[in-house]
C-alpha positions in Angstrom: -101.6 69.9 -28.1 -103.9 72.4 -29.6 -104.3 72.9 -33.6 -102.1 76.0 -33.4 -99.5 74.1 -31.5 -99.6 71.1 -33.9 -99.1 73.5 -36.9 -96.3 75.3 -35.1 -94.5 72.0 -34.2 -95.0 70.7 -37.7 -93.3 73.8 -39.2 -90.5 73.5 -36.7 -90.1 69.8 -37.8 -90.0 70.7 -41.4 -87.3 73.5 -40.8 -85.3 70.9 -38.6 -85.4 68.2 -41.4 -85.2 70.5 -44.5 -82.3 68.3 -45.7 -85.0 65.6 -46.4 -87.1 67.9 -48.4 -88.4 66.0 -51.3 -88.7 62.7 -49.4 -92.2 61.0 -49.0 -92.3 61.8 -45.2 -91.3 65.5 -45.7 -94.1 65.9 -48.4 -96.6 64.2 -46.1 -95.8 66.6 -43.3 -96.2 69.5 -45.7 -99.7 68.4 -47.0 -100.9 67.6 -43.5 -99.8 71.1 -42.2 -101.4 72.8 -45.2 -104.5 70.9 -44.8 -104.8 71.5 -41.1 -104.3 75.3 -41.7 -107.2 75.3 -44.2 -109.6 73.0 -42.4 -109.2 72.0 -38.8 -108.9 68.3 -37.9 -110.3 67.0 -34.7 -107.6 64.2 -34.4 -104.4 65.2 -36.0 -103.6 61.3 -36.1 -106.4 61.0 -38.6 -104.9 63.7 -40.9 -104.2 61.9 -44.2 -102.3 62.5 -47.6 -104.9 60.5 -49.3 -103.5 57.2 -48.9 -102.5 56.8 -45.2 -103.2 58.6 -41.9 -100.7 59.6 -39.3 -102.0 56.9 -37.1 -101.6 54.2 -39.7 -98.0 55.3 -40.6 -97.0 55.5 -36.7 -98.4 52.0 -36.3 -96.6 50.5 -39.2 -93.4 52.3 -38.3 -93.6 50.7 -34.7 -94.0 47.3 -36.3 -91.2 47.6 -38.8 -88.8 49.0 -36.1 -89.7 46.4 -33.5 -88.9 43.6 -36.1 -85.3 45.1 -36.4 -84.8 45.6 -32.8 -85.9 42.1 -31.9 -83.3 40.7 -34.3 -80.6 42.8 -32.6 -81.5 42.8 -28.9 -77.8 42.9 -27.6 -77.4 46.4 -29.3 -81.0 47.7 -28.6 -82.4 49.4 -25.6 -85.6 51.2 -24.3 -86.4 53.7 -21.6 -89.3 55.8 -20.4 -86.6 58.5 -19.7 -84.2 60.6 -21.7 -80.6 60.8 -21.0 -81.2 63.8 -18.7 -83.3 61.6 -16.3 -86.6 63.3 -17.4 -89.6 61.4 -18.8 -89.8 61.5 -22.5 -91.7 64.8 -23.4 -92.4 65.2 -19.6 -95.6 63.0 -20.1 -95.0 61.0 -17.0 -94.4 57.6 -18.8 -96.9 57.9 -21.5 -94.1 57.9 -24.1 -90.8 55.9 -24.3 -87.8 56.0 -26.5 -86.2 52.9 -28.2 -82.9 52.7 -29.9 -80.4 50.6 -31.8 -76.7 51.2 -31.8 -75.6 50.6 -35.3 -71.8 50.6 -36.5 -72.7 54.1 -37.9 -74.1 55.4 -34.7 -77.5 55.2 -32.9 -81.0 55.6 -34.2 -84.0 56.1 -32.2 -87.8 56.4 -32.2 -90.4 57.4 -29.6 -93.6 55.4 -29.1 -96.7 55.4 -26.9 -96.3 53.0 -24.0 -98.9 50.6 -25.5 -96.1 49.6 -27.9 -93.5 48.9 -24.9 -93.9 45.0 -24.9 -93.5 44.9 -28.7 -89.7 45.7 -28.3 -87.8 42.7 -26.9 -84.7 44.3 -25.8 -82.9 45.5 -22.5 -84.7 48.2 -20.5 -82.5 51.2 -19.2 -83.1 53.5 -16.4 -82.4 56.5 -18.7 -82.0 56.5 -22.5 -78.7 57.0 -24.1 -77.3 60.3 -24.9 -78.7 61.8 -28.2 -75.7 61.9 -30.6 -77.4 64.3 -33.0 -78.9 61.9 -35.5 -82.0 63.1 -37.5 -84.5 61.5 -39.9 -81.9 61.6 -42.7 -79.7 59.1 -40.6 -82.3 56.2 -40.9 -79.8 55.0 -43.4 -77.7 53.9 -40.4 -79.9 50.9 -40.1 -78.6 49.7 -43.4 -75.1 49.3 -41.8 -76.4 46.5 -39.4 -74.6 43.4 -40.0 -76.6 40.3 -41.5 -78.4 38.3 -38.9 -76.7 35.0 -38.3 -79.1 32.0 -38.5 -79.4 30.4 -35.0 -77.9 27.0 -34.8 -80.4 24.0 -34.2 -77.8 22.5 -31.7 -78.3 23.1 -28.1 -75.2 23.1 -26.0 -74.9 20.8 -23.0 -73.8 23.3 -20.4 -73.3 23.0 -16.6 -73.6 25.3 -13.5 -71.5 23.7 -10.9 -72.5 20.0 -11.0 -76.1 20.7 -12.2 -77.1 20.7 -16.0 -77.9 24.3 -17.1 -79.5 24.1 -20.5 -82.7 22.9 -22.1 -83.1 19.1 -22.6 -85.2 16.7 -24.5 -88.5 15.2 -23.1 -88.4 11.8 -21.6 -88.4 9.1 -24.3 -87.6 11.7 -26.9 -85.1 10.5 -29.6 -82.7 13.1 -30.7 -79.4 13.7 -32.3 -76.3 13.7 -30.0 -72.9 15.5 -31.0 -69.8 14.6 -29.2 -66.9 16.6 -28.4 -64.8 14.8 -31.0 -67.5 15.7 -33.7 -69.1 12.2 -33.9 -73.0 12.4 -34.3 -75.4 9.8 -33.5 -79.0 9.3 -32.4 -79.9 8.4 -28.8 -83.1 8.5 -26.5 -83.4 10.7 -23.5 -84.3 9.0 -20.3 -85.6 11.0 -17.2 -85.3 9.1 -13.7 -86.1 10.1 -10.2 -83.2 9.1 -7.7 -83.7 8.1 -4.1 -83.5 11.8 -3.0 -86.4 12.6 -5.4 -84.0 14.5 -7.6 -84.7 14.4 -11.4 -82.0 12.8 -13.3 -81.3 13.3 -17.1 -79.5 10.8 -19.3 -79.5 9.0 -22.7 -80.1 5.4 -23.1 -76.9 4.5 -24.9 -74.9 7.4 -23.4 -75.7 8.0 -19.8 -72.6 10.0 -19.1 -72.8 13.6 -20.3 -69.1 14.1 -20.1 -68.3 13.7 -23.9 -71.5 15.1 -25.1 -71.2 18.6 -26.7 -74.9 19.3 -27.8 -78.1 17.8 -28.8 -80.8 18.6 -31.4 -84.2 17.5 -32.6 -84.3 15.1 -35.4 -85.3 17.1 -38.6 -88.6 16.0 -39.9 
């Protein structure tokens, strides 16, 4: 993007987000564009308001948004393409869109592909359709429900006749919770049967039938 195109885009952004006039972001754009008009900057990313450059704010925003998205992976998504099937900004996979579906609607950002792995959420072939949200709708993020703390208990689950859940190491002493609510301690035992199958059990409770969950003993 040339200097002239950057200035034109910046002015377009200011007009599009004029409802946010007076905000720190809006004022930053105004100062950056004025500075660019007066004195050309070789790298627009290094344009500064005297405290932070565009590159610094861009990186910080990526880290902060990733922190939110990674706490809500079930309602977050990312894609290299917009809903119309075209690559973001037609840059052939250099940029991607990442969004989160809040109770008040979606909120999205675009990032360079180097940030792709930072966002631990589902990948879509095409991004979801834009619902018209703008910068002022960032407050939608405040409508996200509190994150529920993860239980330290690991449920005993089966897939067919086979155990389908993480289990303690051989010889590790853990807490066991039974289906009737009773809790005790026991030691995991791992053995190999005659057919070379790995068999898990507990020293005092070899049968998993009545065990609901286990957890590490708190230090």
